MARBAVEX-970126 format. One line per field, with one value per atom (N, C-alpha, C): residue number from 0; residue in one letter; atom name; z, y, x. Coordinates in nm, 4 decimals, decimal comma. Layout:
REM MARBAVEX-970126
num	(NUM ...)
residu	(a ...)
atome	(CA ...)
zz	(Z ...)
yy	(Y ...)
xx	(X ...)
END
This chain:
REM MARBAVEX-970126
num	(0 0 0 1 1 1 2 2 2 3 3 3 4 4 4 5 5 5 6 6 6 7 7 7 8 8 8 9 9 9 10 10 10 11 11 11 12 12 12 13 13 13 14 14 14 15 15 15 16 16 16 17 17 17 18 18 18 19 19 19 20 20 20 21 21 21 22 22 22 23 23 23 24 24 24 25 25 25 26 26 26 27 27 27 28 28 28 29 29 29 30 30 30 31 31 31 32 32 32 33 33 33 34 34 34 35 35 35 36 36 36 37 37 37 38 38 38 39 39 39 40 40 40 41 41 41 42 42 42 43 43 43 44 44 44 45 45 45 46 46 46 47 47 47 48 48 48 49 49 49 50 50 50 51 51 51 52 52 52 53 53 53 54 54 54 55 55 55 56 56 56 57 57 57 58 58 58 59 59 59 60 60 60 61 61 61 62 62 62 63 63 63 64 64 64 65 65 65 66 66 66 67 67 67 68 68 68 69 69 69 70 70 70 71 71 71 72 72 72 73 73 73 74 74 74 75 75 75 76 76 76 77 77 77 78 78 78 79 79 79 80 80 80 81 81 81 82 82 82 83 83 83 84 84 84 85 85 85 86 86 86 87 87 87 88 88 88 89 89 89 90 90 90 91 91 91 92 92 92 93 93 93 94 94 94 95 95 95 96 96 96 97 97 97 98 98 98 99 99 99 100 100 100 101 101 101 102 102 102 103 103 103 104 104 104 105 105 105 106 106 106 107 107 107 108 108 108 109 109 109 110 110 110 111 111 111 112 112 112 113 113 113 114 114 114 115 115 115 116 116 116 117 117 117 118 118 118 119 119 119 120 120 120 121 121 121 122 122 122 123 123 123 124 124 124 125 125 125 126 126 126 127 127 127 128 128 128 129 129 129 130 130 130 131 131 131 132 132 132 133 133 133 134 134 134 135 135 135 136 136 136 137 137 137 138 138 138 139 139 139 140 140 140 141 141 141 142 142 142 143 143 143 144 144 144 145 145 145 146 146 146 147 147 147 148 148 148 149 149 149 150 150 150 151 151 151 152 152 152 153 153 153 154 154 154 155 155 155 156 156 156 157 157 157 158 158 158 159 159 159 160 160 160 161 161 161 162 162 162 163 163 163 164 164 164 165 165 165 166 166 166 167 167 167 168 168 168 169 169 169 170 170 170 171 171 171 172 172 172 173 173 173 174 174 174 175 175 175 176 176 176 177 177 177 178 178 178 179 179 179 180 180 180 181 181 181 182 182 182 183 183 183 184 184 184 185 185 185 186 186 186 187 187 187 188 188 188 189 189 189 190 190 190 191 191 191 192 192 192 193 193 193 194 194 194 195 195 195 196 196 196 197 197 197 198 198 198 199 199 199 200 200 200 201 201 201 202 202 202 203 203 203 204 204 204 205 205 205 206 206 206 207 207 207 208 208 208 209 209 209 210 210 210 211 211 211 212 212 212 213 213 213 214 214 214 215 215 215 216 216 216 217 217 217 218 218 218 219 219 219 220 220 220 221 221 221 222 222 222 223 223 223 224 224 224 225 225 225 226 226 226 227 227 227 228 228 228 229 229 229)
residu	(m m m i i i k k k a a a v v v l l l f f f d d d l l l d d d n n n t t t l l l i i i d d d l l l r r r k k k l l l k k k q q q m m m s s s i i i e e e a a a s s s v v v a a a a a a m m m i i i d d d a a a g g g l l l n n n v v v p p p r r r s s s k k k i i i m m m k k k t t t i i i d d d r r r i i i y y y r r r e e e k k k g g g v v v e e e y y y q q q k k k i i i f f f n n n d d d a a a l l l k k k e e e l l l i i i g g g k k k v v v d d d y y y k k k i i i l l l a a a a a a g g g i i i s s s a a a y y y r r r k k k i i i k k k s s s a a a h h h l l l d d d p p p y y y p p p e e e v v v f f f p p p t t t l l l i i i k k k l l l i i i k k k r r r g g g y y y k k k l l l g g g i i i i i i s s s d d d a a a p p p r r r i i i q q q i i i w w w t t t r r r l l l c c c d d d t t t k k k l l l q q q h h h f f f f f f d d d i i i v v v i i i s s s a a a e e e d d d t t t e e e k k k k k k p p p s s s k k k l l l p p p f f f k k k v v v a a a l l l k k k k k k l l l k k k l l l n n n p p p n n n e e e v v v l l l m m m v v v g g g d d d s s s i i i e e e k k k d d d i i i i i i g g g a a a k k k k k k l l l g g g i i i v v v s s s a a a l l l a a a k k k y y y g g g e e e p p p k k k e e e y y y a a a i i i g g g f f f e e e r r r k k k h h h p p p k k k p p p r r r i i i k k k p p p d d d y y y i i i l l l k k k r r r f f f s s s d d d l l l l l l k k k i i i l l l)
atome	(N CA C N CA C N CA C N CA C N CA C N CA C N CA C N CA C N CA C N CA C N CA C N CA C N CA C N CA C N CA C N CA C N CA C N CA C N CA C N CA C N CA C N CA C N CA C N CA C N CA C N CA C N CA C N CA C N CA C N CA C N CA C N CA C N CA C N CA C N CA C N CA C N CA C N CA C N CA C N CA C N CA C N CA C N CA C N CA C N CA C N CA C N CA C N CA C N CA C N CA C N CA C N CA C N CA C N CA C N CA C N CA C N CA C N CA C N CA C N CA C N CA C N CA C N CA C N CA C N CA C N CA C N CA C N CA C N CA C N CA C N CA C N CA C N CA C N CA C N CA C N CA C N CA C N CA C N CA C N CA C N CA C N CA C N CA C N CA C N CA C N CA C N CA C N CA C N CA C N CA C N CA C N CA C N CA C N CA C N CA C N CA C N CA C N CA C N CA C N CA C N CA C N CA C N CA C N CA C N CA C N CA C N CA C N CA C N CA C N CA C N CA C N CA C N CA C N CA C N CA C N CA C N CA C N CA C N CA C N CA C N CA C N CA C N CA C N CA C N CA C N CA C N CA C N CA C N CA C N CA C N CA C N CA C N CA C N CA C N CA C N CA C N CA C N CA C N CA C N CA C N CA C N CA C N CA C N CA C N CA C N CA C N CA C N CA C N CA C N CA C N CA C N CA C N CA C N CA C N CA C N CA C N CA C N CA C N CA C N CA C N CA C N CA C N CA C N CA C N CA C N CA C N CA C N CA C N CA C N CA C N CA C N CA C N CA C N CA C N CA C N CA C N CA C N CA C N CA C N CA C N CA C N CA C N CA C N CA C N CA C N CA C N CA C N CA C N CA C N CA C N CA C N CA C N CA C N CA C N CA C N CA C N CA C N CA C N CA C N CA C N CA C N CA C N CA C N CA C N CA C N CA C N CA C N CA C N CA C N CA C N CA C N CA C N CA C N CA C N CA C N CA C N CA C N CA C N CA C N CA C N CA C N CA C N CA C N CA C N CA C N CA C N CA C N CA C N CA C N CA C)
zz	(-1,6436 -1,5254 -1,4836 -1,3624 -1,3093 -1,2928 -1,3444 -1,3417 -1,2565 -1,2389 -1,1696 -1,0888 -0,9858 -0,8970 -0,8744 -0,9089 -0,8873 -0,7625 -0,6909 -0,5689 -0,5734 -0,5221 -0,4689 -0,3528 -0,3142 -0,1963 -0,0737 -0,0709 0,0512 0,0753 0,1947 0,2517 0,1748 0,1174 0,0505 0,1084 0,1116 0,1735 0,3151 0,3235 0,4379 0,4909 0,6083 0,6520 0,6749 0,5654 0,5579 0,6354 0,6443 0,7015 0,8618 0,9038 1,0529 1,0850 1,0010 1,0105 0,9988 0,8957 0,8706 1,0062 1,0466 1,1567 1,2753 1,3093 1,4239 1,4090 1,2920 1,2577 1,2636 1,2155 1,2120 1,3741 1,4403 1,5852 1,6564 1,6451 1,7139 1,6582 1,5396 1,4805 1,5347 1,5524 1,5976 1,7407 1,8250 1,9645 1,9812 1,8940 1,8954 1,8525 1,7572 1,7114 1,8238 1,8830 2,0069 2,1117 2,1467 2,2423 2,2051 2,0723 2,0299 2,0203 2,0400 2,0503 1,9548 1,8896 1,7942 1,8940 1,9128 2,0089 1,9153 1,8711 1,7972 1,8510 1,8687 1,9122 1,8397 1,8929 1,8265 1,7284 1,7456 1,6566 1,5238 1,5349 1,4255 1,3375 1,4041 1,3265 1,2556 1,3223 1,2603 1,1345 1,1534 1,0496 0,9198 0,9543 0,8417 0,7666 0,8316 0,7852 0,6987 0,7527 0,6923 0,5501 0,5653 0,4396 0,3217 0,3692 0,2758 0,1936 0,2933 0,2291 0,1363 0,1667 0,0694 -0,0619 -0,0445 -0,1609 -0,2442 -0,1848 -0,2557 -0,2598 -0,1969 -0,1946 -0,0690 -0,0364 0,0985 0,0822 -0,0324 -0,0449 -0,0343 -0,0276 -0,0167 0,0766 0,0310 0,1178 0,1904 0,1649 0,2182 0,3113 0,3674 0,4418 0,5502 0,6359 0,7589 0,7128 0,6070 0,5703 0,5371 0,4540 0,4210 0,5304 0,6177 0,7430 0,8246 0,8494 0,9287 0,8602 0,7211 0,6748 0,6917 0,6849 0,7096 0,8482 0,9321 1,0826 1,1391 1,1179 1,1778 1,0812 0,9490 0,8527 0,8043 0,8534 0,8214 0,8531 0,8125 0,8345 0,9594 1,0663 1,1916 1,2028 1,1660 1,1441 1,2674 1,3819 1,5067 1,5039 1,4830 1,4921 1,3971 1,2615 1,1489 1,1732 1,2321 1,2616 1,3460 1,4587 1,5677 1,5054 1,4106 1,3657 1,2720 1,1922 1,0903 1,1718 1,2694 1,3531 1,4295 1,4752 1,5445 1,4321 1,3211 1,2050 1,1698 1,1560 1,1108 1,2174 1,3442 1,4470 1,4517 1,4282 1,4265 1,3082 1,1927 1,0767 1,0788 1,1314 1,1400 1,2414 1,3407 1,4434 1,4199 1,3256 1,3141 1,1719 1,0736 0,9216 0,9109 0,9083 0,9014 0,7874 0,7324 0,6514 0,7312 0,6619 0,7284 0,7810 0,8806 0,9117 0,7990 0,7915 0,7023 0,5578 0,5402 0,4148 0,3708 0,4749 0,4458 0,4142 0,4939 0,4690 0,3454 0,3201 0,2000 0,0566 0,0709 -0,0454 -0,0761 0,0278 0,0155 -0,0472 -0,0007 -0,0571 -0,2102 -0,2273 -0,3680 -0,4794 -0,4193 -0,4993 -0,5197 -0,4103 -0,4236 -0,4958 -0,5303 -0,6216 -0,7612 -0,7928 -0,9186 -0,9720 -0,8768 -0,9324 -0,9434 -1,0419 -1,0513 -0,9636 -0,9152 -0,8164 -0,8666 -0,8599 -0,8866 -0,8113 -0,8325 -0,7584 -0,8563 -0,8437 -0,9181 -0,8223 -0,8035 -0,7032 -0,7553 -0,7065 -0,7347 -0,6538 -0,5645 -0,4814 -0,5592 -0,5375 -0,6197 -0,6058 -0,6932 -0,7088 -0,5844 -0,5234 -0,4212 -0,2920 -0,2877 -0,1632 -0,1738 -0,3008 -0,3013 -0,2531 -0,3084 -0,2768 -0,1360 -0,0789 0,0633 0,1377 0,1314 0,2040 0,1958 0,0815 0,0457 0,1370 0,1325 0,1985 0,3536 0,3874 0,5357 0,6020 0,4933 0,5424 0,5086 0,4542 0,4071 0,2913 0,2212 0,1032 -0,0316 -0,0305 -0,1606 -0,2456 -0,2019 -0,2851 -0,3401 -0,3045 -0,3331 -0,4839 -0,5403 -0,6566 -0,7757 -0,8933 -1,0140 -1,0953 -1,0648 -1,1287 -1,0262 -1,0407 -0,9513 -1,0398 -1,0483 -1,1451 -1,0649 -1,0763 -1,0114 -1,1177 -1,0534 -1,1438 -1,2310 -1,1681 -1,2625 -1,3662 -1,3708 -1,4709 -1,5815 -1,5459 -1,6504 -1,6171 -1,5558 -1,5087 -1,3909 -1,3176 -1,1983 -1,2477 -1,1514 -1,1619 -1,1545 -1,2127 -1,2934 -1,4429 -1,4791 -1,6184 -1,6562 -1,7903 -1,8323 -1,8556 -1,8542 -1,8939 -1,7951 -1,6667 -1,5830 -1,5821 -1,6049 -1,6205 -1,7554 -1,8670 -1,9887 -1,9584 -1,9025 -1,8794 -1,8013 -1,7075 -1,6202 -1,6988 -1,7882 -1,8657 -1,9731 -2,0346 -2,1179 -2,0508 -1,9317 -1,8573 -1,8094 -1,7809 -1,7294 -1,8509 -1,9712 -2,0902 -2,0781 -2,0156 -1,9809 -2,0447 -2,0631 -2,1042 -1,9757 -2,0023 -1,8905 -1,7888 -1,8668 -1,7882 -1,7034 -1,7147 -1,6394 -1,5278 -1,4931 -1,3928 -1,2874 -1,1755 -1,0626 -1,0016 -1,0032 -0,9337 -0,7983 -0,6932 -0,5601 -0,5033 -0,4634 -0,4183 -0,3199 -0,2445 -0,1564 -0,1912 -0,3302 -0,3902 -0,5051 -0,4990 -0,6149 -0,7295 -0,6976 -0,7977 -0,8715 -0,8178 -0,8855 -0,9229 -0,8140 -0,8499 -0,9223 -0,8771 -0,9426 -1,0820 -1,0868 -1,2008 -1,3163 -1,2685 -1,3492 -1,4232 -1,3357 -1,3689 -1,4739 -1,4477 -1,5168 -1,6539 -1,6788 -1,8104 -1,9067 -1,8672 -1,9578 -1,9436 -1,8502 -1,8223 -1,7351 -1,6649 -1,5547 -1,4376 -1,3796 -1,2728 -1,1557 -1,0725 -0,9568 -0,8213 -0,7200 -0,5741 -0,4992 -0,4158 -0,3395 -0,2007 -0,1449 -0,0212 0,0887 0,1225 0,2161 0,3475 0,3920 0,5278 0,5144 0,4049 0,3983 0,3827 0,3989 0,3965 0,5260 0,5189 0,6496 0,7492 0,8664 0,9820 1,0619 1,0377 1,0896 1,0123 1,0307 0,9421 0,9982 0,8935 0,9116 0,8399 0,8891 0,8356 0,6896 0,6119 0,4742 0,3789 0,4259 0,3442 0,3296 0,2260 0,2072 0,3183 0,3674 0,4731 0,4263 0,2986 0,2700 0,1479 0,1213 -0,0003 -0,0541 -0,1845 -0,2617 -0,2691 -0,2787 -0,3091 -0,4393 -0,4460 -0,5696 -0,6795 -0,8018 -0,9241 -0,9846 -0,9700 -1,0297 -0,9139 -0,9227 -0,8207 -0,8550 -0,7654 -0,7859 -0,8098 -0,8563 -0,8851 -0,7561 -0,6647 -0,5322 -0,4393 -0,2984 -0,1804 -0,0859 -0,0390 0,0570 0,1750 0,2944 0,4206 0,5181 0,4632 0,5132 0,4053 0,4227 0,3130 0,2722 0,3637 0,3283 0,2476 0,2398 0,1471 0,0030 -0,0352 -0,1607 -0,1894 -0,0811 -0,1060 -0,1494 -0,1018 -0,1314 -0,2612 -0,3347 -0,4649 -0,5683 -0,5321 -0,6378 -0,6340)
yy	(2,3143 2,3216 2,1859 2,1516 2,0343 2,0456 1,9454 1,9328 1,8015 1,7175 1,5960 1,5348 1,4578 1,3993 1,2567 1,1891 1,0283 0,9764 0,8887 0,8520 0,6901 0,6476 0,4985 0,4983 0,3760 0,3610 0,3397 0,2188 0,1684 0,2493 0,2925 0,3657 0,5067 0,5421 0,6920 0,7492 0,6821 0,7204 0,6541 0,5358 0,4790 0,3916 0,3759 0,3228 0,1738 0,1086 -0,0313 -0,1177 -0,0631 -0,1448 -0,1481 -0,0514 -0,0396 -0,1424 -0,1296 -0,2076 -0,3545 -0,3855 -0,5280 -0,5976 -0,5198 -0,5673 -0,5907 -0,4978 -0,5114 -0,6340 -0,6426 -0,7471 -0,8816 -0,8953 -1,0314 -1,0661 -0,9559 -0,9951 -1,0507 -0,9774 -1,0189 -1,1570 -1,1790 -1,3235 -1,4383 -1,4171 -1,5046 -1,5358 -1,4315 -1,4439 -1,5380 -1,4999 -1,5569 -1,7087 -1,7442 -1,9008 -1,9572 -1,9146 -1,9794 -2,0041 -1,9064 -1,9324 -2,0373 -2,0495 -2,1540 -2,2932 -2,3073 -2,4406 -2,4617 -2,3534 -2,3701 -2,3826 -2,4911 -2,5159 -2,4954 -2,3817 -2,3427 -2,2077 -2,1996 -2,0767 -1,9532 -1,8320 -1,7214 -1,6851 -1,6775 -1,6275 -1,7119 -1,8379 -1,9267 -1,8967 -1,8685 -1,8483 -1,7128 -1,6040 -1,4857 -1,4917 -1,5672 -1,5845 -1,6536 -1,7544 -1,8242 -1,7460 -1,6641 -1,5674 -1,4684 -1,4194 -1,3040 -1,3582 -1,4886 -1,5362 -1,5627 -1,6174 -1,6414 -1,5154 -1,4141 -1,2891 -1,2404 -1,2479 -1,1908 -1,2773 -1,4039 -1,4955 -1,4704 -1,4519 -1,4587 -1,3096 -1,2074 -1,0734 -1,0491 -0,9247 -0,8939 -0,8846 -0,9068 -0,9099 -1,0545 -1,1508 -1,2945 -1,3250 -1,3985 -1,4033 -1,5449 -1,6371 -1,7634 -1,7837 -1,6689 -1,6671 -1,7681 -1,7679 -1,8558 -1,9952 -2,0306 -2,1636 -2,2191 -2,1330 -2,1946 -2,2048 -2,1170 -2,1007 -2,2299 -2,2716 -2,3873 -2,5147 -2,5108 -2,6452 -2,6657 -2,5632 -2,5590 -2,5983 -2,5275 -2,5423 -2,6668 -2,7212 -2,8436 -2,9559 -2,9283 -3,0310 -3,0252 -2,9399 -2,9425 -2,8183 -2,7802 -2,6757 -2,7069 -2,6530 -2,6808 -2,5606 -2,5957 -2,4859 -2,4024 -2,4619 -2,3764 -2,2743 -2,3195 -2,2166 -2,1226 -2,1603 -2,0725 -1,9823 -2,0118 -1,9159 -1,8180 -1,8668 -1,7652 -1,6570 -1,6947 -1,6066 -1,5116 -1,5590 -1,4654 -1,3710 -1,4155 -1,3337 -1,2296 -1,2468 -1,1520 -1,0475 -1,1040 -1,0172 -0,9130 -0,9594 -0,8808 -0,7816 -0,8194 -0,7143 -0,6039 -0,6182 -0,5188 -0,4374 -0,5063 -0,4258 -0,3381 -0,3812 -0,3014 -0,1801 -0,1953 -0,0877 0,0161 -0,0293 0,0609 0,1012 0,0620 0,1066 0,2437 0,3452 0,4834 0,5435 0,6533 0,7329 0,8121 0,8299 0,9230 1,0611 1,1048 1,2451 1,3504 1,4344 1,5372 1,4862 1,3522 1,3087 1,3718 1,3568 1,3967 1,5476 1,6384 1,7718 1,8084 1,7536 1,7915 1,7460 1,6306 1,5833 1,6697 1,7166 1,8041 1,9317 2,0002 2,1087 2,1088 2,0044 1,9648 1,9497 1,8810 1,8829 2,0109 2,0917 2,2182 2,3201 2,2951 2,3708 2,3322 2,2142 2,1750 2,0571 1,9991 1,8889 1,7594 1,6861 1,5520 1,4509 1,3436 1,2704 1,1143 1,0477 0,9072 0,8146 0,6935 0,5887 0,4941 0,4608 0,3568 0,2664 0,1534 0,0550 -0,0826 -0,1405 -0,2805 -0,3748 -0,3377 -0,4158 -0,4782 -0,6007 -0,6571 -0,5542 -0,5700 -0,4533 -0,4679 -0,5821 -0,5852 -0,5435 -0,5513 -0,5041 -0,3532 -0,2879 -0,1479 -0,0913 -0,1393 -0,0933 -0,1198 -0,2401 -0,2627 -0,1706 -0,1311 -0,0374 0,1078 0,1500 0,2704 0,2808 0,1824 0,1739 0,1837 0,1107 0,0947 0,2303 0,3082 0,4421 0,5593 0,5147 0,6233 0,7089 0,6619 0,7270 0,7104 0,6278 0,5611 0,6595 0,7775 0,8716 0,9946 0,9894 1,0980 1,0788 0,9867 0,9527 0,9374 0,9938 0,9973 0,8625 0,8172 0,6909 0,6042 0,4656 0,3772 0,2624 0,2546 0,1475 0,0516 -0,0778 -0,1753 -0,2538 -0,3387 -0,4175 -0,5155 -0,5577 -0,6509 -0,5760 -0,4528 -0,3779 -0,3477 -0,3541 -0,3228 -0,4240 -0,3653 -0,4326 -0,3539 -0,4203 -0,3667 -0,2619 -0,1572 -0,0443 -0,1177 -0,0613 0,0533 0,0510 -0,0430 -0,0485 0,0788 0,1207 0,2400 0,2164 0,1101 0,0813 0,1348 0,1217 0,1805 0,3435 0,3868 0,5393 0,5769 0,5076 0,5294 0,5290 0,4184 0,4024 0,5286 0,5733 0,6821 0,8178 0,8346 0,9490 0,9627 0,8465 0,8284 0,8450 0,7958 0,8058 0,9525 1,0227 1,1516 1,2605 1,2065 1,3031 1,4084 1,3713 1,4826 1,4359 1,5269 1,5099 1,4847 1,4026 1,3654 1,4884 1,6166 1,7330 1,7974 1,7440 1,7866 1,7088 1,6048 1,5079 1,4938 1,4936 1,4526 1,3268 1,2402 1,1099 1,1125 1,0778 1,0669 0,9210 0,8725 0,7557 0,7420 0,6339 0,6120 0,5277 0,4821 0,3922 0,4696 0,4712 0,5231 0,4242 0,3066 0,1982 0,1893 0,1912 0,1705 0,2986 0,3901 0,5123 0,6214 0,6538 0,7570 0,7137 0,6094 0,5628 0,5341 0,4749 0,4359 0,5647 0,6879 0,8087 0,8734 0,8788 0,9432 0,8746 0,7486 0,6961 0,7591 0,8292 0,8829 1,0390 1,0890 1,2431 1,2987 1,2060 1,2582 1,3176 1,4333 1,4931 1,3941 1,3949 1,2988 1,3602 1,3031 1,3470 1,2239 1,2231 1,1037 1,1306 1,0448 1,0419 0,9894 1,0980 1,0520 1,0008 1,0561 1,0211 0,8706 0,8105 0,6904 0,5800 0,6342 0,5416 0,4681 0,3450 0,2749 0,3361 0,3510 0,4037 0,2866 0,1750 0,0460 -0,0581 -0,2025 -0,3133 -0,3443 -0,3781 -0,4391 -0,5705 -0,6761 -0,7994 -0,8060 -0,8666 -0,8840 -0,7793 -0,6794 -0,5816 -0,6028 -0,5295 -0,5455 -0,4818 -0,5462 -0,4933 -0,3646 -0,3706 -0,2645 -0,1958 -0,0772 -0,0051 0,0663 0,0343 0,0685 0,2124 0,2792 0,4295 0,4613 0,5509 0,5734 0,6360 0,5802 0,6405 0,7519 0,7631 0,8519 0,9436 1,0651 1,1616 1,2038 1,2186 1,2695 1,4258 1,4892 1,6166 1,6979 1,6335 1,6905 1,5889 1,6261 1,5331 1,5717 1,5004 1,5405 1,4808 1,5685 1,5307 1,5063 1,5662 1,5312 1,5439 1,4819 1,4831 1,6185 1,7019 1,8512 1,9290 1,8745 1,9451 1,9542 1,8766 1,8807 2,0226 2,0735 2,2093 2,3216 2,2956 2,3981 2,3900 2,2653 2,2471 2,2691 2,2550 2,2655 2,4058)
xx	(0,0655 -0,0047 -0,0415 -0,0423 -0,1002 -0,2496 -0,3128 -0,4539 -0,5084 -0,4191 -0,4688 -0,3630 -0,3903 -0,2939 -0,3212 -0,2334 -0,2449 -0,1574 -0,2290 -0,1551 -0,1396 -0,0237 -0,0176 -0,1158 -0,1538 -0,2359 -0,1536 -0,1036 -0,0304 0,0889 0,1042 0,2201 0,2363 0,1260 0,1006 -0,0203 -0,1147 -0,2413 -0,2598 -0,2303 -0,2466 -0,1166 -0,1006 0,0218 0,0191 0,0341 0,0253 0,1212 0,2525 0,3538 0,3300 0,2818 0,2615 0,1358 0,0379 -0,0906 -0,0668 0,0257 0,0660 0,1424 0,2187 0,3168 0,2231 0,1395 0,0466 -0,0530 -0,0967 -0,1968 -0,1373 -0,0133 0,0548 0,1027 0,1530 0,1724 0,0584 -0,0592 -0,1824 -0,2217 -0,2076 -0,2413 -0,1712 -0,0256 0,0688 0,0256 0,0065 -0,0313 -0,1560 -0,2523 -0,3862 -0,3748 -0,2902 -0,2640 -0,1920 -0,0955 -0,0199 -0,1185 -0,2025 -0,3135 -0,4035 -0,4319 -0,5361 -0,4624 -0,3319 -0,2720 -0,1461 -0,1164 0,0073 0,1450 0,1949 0,3059 0,4341 0,4545 0,5865 0,6282 0,7554 0,8167 0,7776 0,7351 0,6850 0,7848 0,9198 1,0077 1,0171 0,9970 0,9896 0,8669 0,7579 0,6317 0,6368 0,7061 0,7259 0,8098 0,9156 1,0185 0,9521 0,8835 0,8054 0,7081 0,6324 0,5287 0,6113 0,7092 0,7795 0,8316 0,8973 0,9444 0,8412 0,7307 0,6400 0,5794 0,5607 0,5138 0,6168 0,7516 0,8556 0,8614 0,8175 0,8234 0,6973 0,5789 0,4589 0,3908 0,4483 0,3923 0,3295 0,3192 0,2592 0,1122 0,0438 -0,0986 -0,1389 -0,0536 -0,0958 -0,2030 -0,3098 -0,4300 -0,4252 -0,3396 -0,3352 -0,2083 -0,1771 -0,0433 -0,0486 -0,1579 -0,1655 -0,1842 -0,2546 -0,2638 -0,1357 -0,0427 0,0824 0,1791 0,1806 0,2520 0,2207 0,1011 0,0615 0,1145 0,0941 0,1457 0,2979 0,3676 0,5130 0,5402 0,4843 0,5130 0,4718 0,3366 0,2832 0,2450 0,2682 0,2346 0,0920 0,0060 -0,1241 -0,2081 -0,3260 -0,3987 -0,4999 -0,4613 -0,5626 -0,6654 -0,7819 -0,8783 -0,9101 -0,8905 -0,9201 -0,7934 -0,6818 -0,5555 -0,5766 -0,6107 -0,6271 -0,7282 -0,8395 -0,9594 -0,9253 -0,8486 -0,7875 -0,7079 -0,6172 -0,5311 -0,6062 -0,6970 -0,7671 -0,8472 -0,9201 -1,0079 -0,9298 -0,8049 -0,7161 -0,6663 -0,6435 -0,5953 -0,7051 -0,8227 -0,9390 -0,9695 -0,9508 -0,9923 -0,8884 -0,7626 -0,6598 -0,6771 -0,7069 -0,7111 -0,8278 -0,9564 -1,0697 -1,0439 -0,9741 -0,9471 -0,8505 -0,7439 -0,6323 -0,6020 -0,6948 -0,6736 -0,7163 -0,6351 -0,6584 -0,5686 -0,6108 -0,5182 -0,4186 -0,3071 -0,2129 -0,2752 -0,2175 -0,2755 -0,2812 -0,3716 -0,3921 -0,4378 -0,4640 -0,5067 -0,6452 -0,7383 -0,8768 -0,8792 -0,8355 -0,8501 -0,7671 -0,6471 -0,5777 -0,6637 -0,7022 -0,7764 -0,8969 -0,9653 -1,0811 -1,0411 -0,9334 -0,8782 -0,8393 -0,7813 -0,7418 -0,8695 -0,9621 -1,0937 -1,1565 -1,1634 -1,2266 -1,1366 -1,0159 -0,9180 -0,9420 -1,0188 -1,0555 -0,9639 -0,8799 -0,7968 -0,8630 -0,8529 -0,8853 -0,7938 -0,8480 -0,7641 -0,7828 -0,6712 -0,6761 -0,5847 -0,6025 -0,5092 -0,4625 -0,3289 -0,2677 -0,1935 -0,2434 -0,2016 -0,1560 -0,0543 -0,0353 -0,1149 -0,1831 -0,2615 -0,3917 -0,4432 -0,5600 -0,6816 -0,7674 -0,8662 -0,9610 -0,9983 -1,0812 -1,0209 -0,8847 -0,8157 -0,7999 -0,7958 -0,7933 -0,9205 -1,0369 -1,1706 -1,2043 -1,1636 -1,1843 -1,1267 -0,9872 -0,9165 -0,9765 -1,0202 -1,0728 -1,2159 -1,2837 -1,4205 -1,4041 -1,2930 -1,2654 -1,2234 -1,1462 -1,0920 -1,1906 -1,2989 -1,3949 -1,3318 -1,2460 -1,1939 -1,2469 -1,3442 -1,3895 -1,4589 -1,4915 -1,5645 -1,4732 -1,3567 -1,2682 -1,2005 -1,1959 -1,1167 -1,1958 -1,1495 -1,2052 -1,1782 -1,0627 -1,0264 -0,9473 -0,9583 -0,8828 -0,8427 -0,7072 -0,6368 -0,5562 -0,5875 -0,5160 -0,4326 -0,3352 -0,2441 -0,3257 -0,4453 -0,5228 -0,5940 -0,6081 -0,6663 -0,5524 -0,4272 -0,3127 -0,1953 -0,1005 0,0190 0,0767 0,1703 0,2188 0,3305 0,3260 0,4341 0,5722 0,6733 0,6813 0,6573 0,5770 0,5304 0,4655 0,4920 0,4245 0,2622 0,2301 0,0814 -0,0111 -0,0038 -0,1110 -0,1121 0,0074 0,0260 -0,0539 -0,0291 -0,0929 -0,2341 -0,2976 -0,4310 -0,5054 -0,4229 -0,4622 -0,4717 -0,3684 -0,3659 -0,4918 -0,5162 -0,6219 -0,7589 -0,7762 -0,9024 -0,9304 -0,8168 -0,8257 -0,8205 -0,7933 -0,7788 -0,6753 -0,5722 -0,4594 -0,3265 -0,2376 -0,1006 -0,0140 0,1032 0,1940 0,2202 0,2574 0,2983 0,1838 0,0769 -0,0434 -0,0897 -0,0076 -0,0439 0,0719 0,0450 0,1430 0,1131 0,2286 0,2251 0,2773 0,2146 0,2579 0,2744 0,3967 0,4191 0,5296 0,5386 0,6483 0,7592 0,7467 0,8409 0,9187 1,0462 1,1327 1,1172 1,1470 1,1508 1,0263 0,9017 0,7638 0,7014 0,6780 0,6045 0,6638 0,7974 0,8747 0,9211 0,9812 1,0463 0,9288 0,8206 0,7035 0,6601 0,6369 0,5808 0,6779 0,8196 0,9032 0,9240 0,8842 0,9014 0,8202 0,6967 0,6122 0,6196 0,7031 0,7203 0,6156 0,5618 0,4683 0,5550 0,5006 0,5616 0,5572 0,6529 0,6546 0,6825 0,6329 0,6617 0,6752 0,7850 0,8086 0,7550 0,6641 0,5869 0,7011 0,7868 0,8971 0,8558 0,7276 0,6626 0,6470 0,6097 0,5715 0,6993 0,8184 0,9392 0,9428 0,9924 0,9878 1,0915 1,0603 1,1328 1,2077 1,1272 1,1917 1,1225 1,1928 1,1469 1,0179 0,9389 0,8010 0,7879 0,7216 0,7010 0,6422 0,7107 0,6626 0,7155 0,7805 0,8350 0,9954 1,0417 1,1911 1,2746 1,3858 1,4450 1,5357 1,5919 1,6777 1,6224 1,6316 1,6009 1,7268 1,7422 1,8635 1,8642 1,9800 1,9835 1,9288 1,8354 1,7724 1,8655 1,8475 1,9251 1,8556 1,7244 1,6373 1,5693 1,5730 1,5265 1,3885 1,2839 1,1625 1,1650 1,0625 1,0637 1,0343 0,9667 0,9396 0,9462 0,9722 0,9650 0,8657 0,7825 0,6818 0,7177 0,7486 0,7841 0,6523 0,5420 0,4240 0,3022 0,1891 0,0909 0,0465 0,0272 -0,0146 0,0847 0,2117 0,3079 0,2604 0,1538 0,1068 0,0539 -0,0129 -0,0827 0,0258 0,1556 0,2571 0,3093 0,3097 0,3618 0,2605 0,1363 0,0237 -0,0359)
END
């Protein structure tokens, strides 16, 4: 019997791909307006490449891009990009539809809830607070606390904190390679957040997803499908 549900955060509880794309597009427009005399397409390609080299959570993205594009960090241009990014993030960072009511129902049914994310600890908690999700979870585990998925370690830590066996826990995530394979290494039940898969390319994320070799136990076409399988 399932007693706890673990979630990936980005593209499982919140649509980070869409948010990242919108934020970067606004930032590039703001930097051009502030005096960055470089074609928009070249700026976007440079940012995309740096993200894919250093990870979508990389915090110095505009610094590195400016150094490559104009040979230095122009702080007027940098500030314009950061300001535009923050405005979009603040206005559009929201959970997927049905997240709030579904989590509330799961808690009322007695399930423990947790998060296992590869994002830095401060980014996880910032996103949870920004979306008003910070009080829903019994445990929150970042890669800084253990290792990145699909390592067994973050899942082992979650089981230990929850004091549960693998067959008593369900892992929900959008990535076969990280969330599903990571969970199955320990025998944790898994559900693929199909709604979180990319419908189109977003900057900083992989363009192609290989055909999965391992299948999840369940597939969620919408977040509220959790209530049907639990």
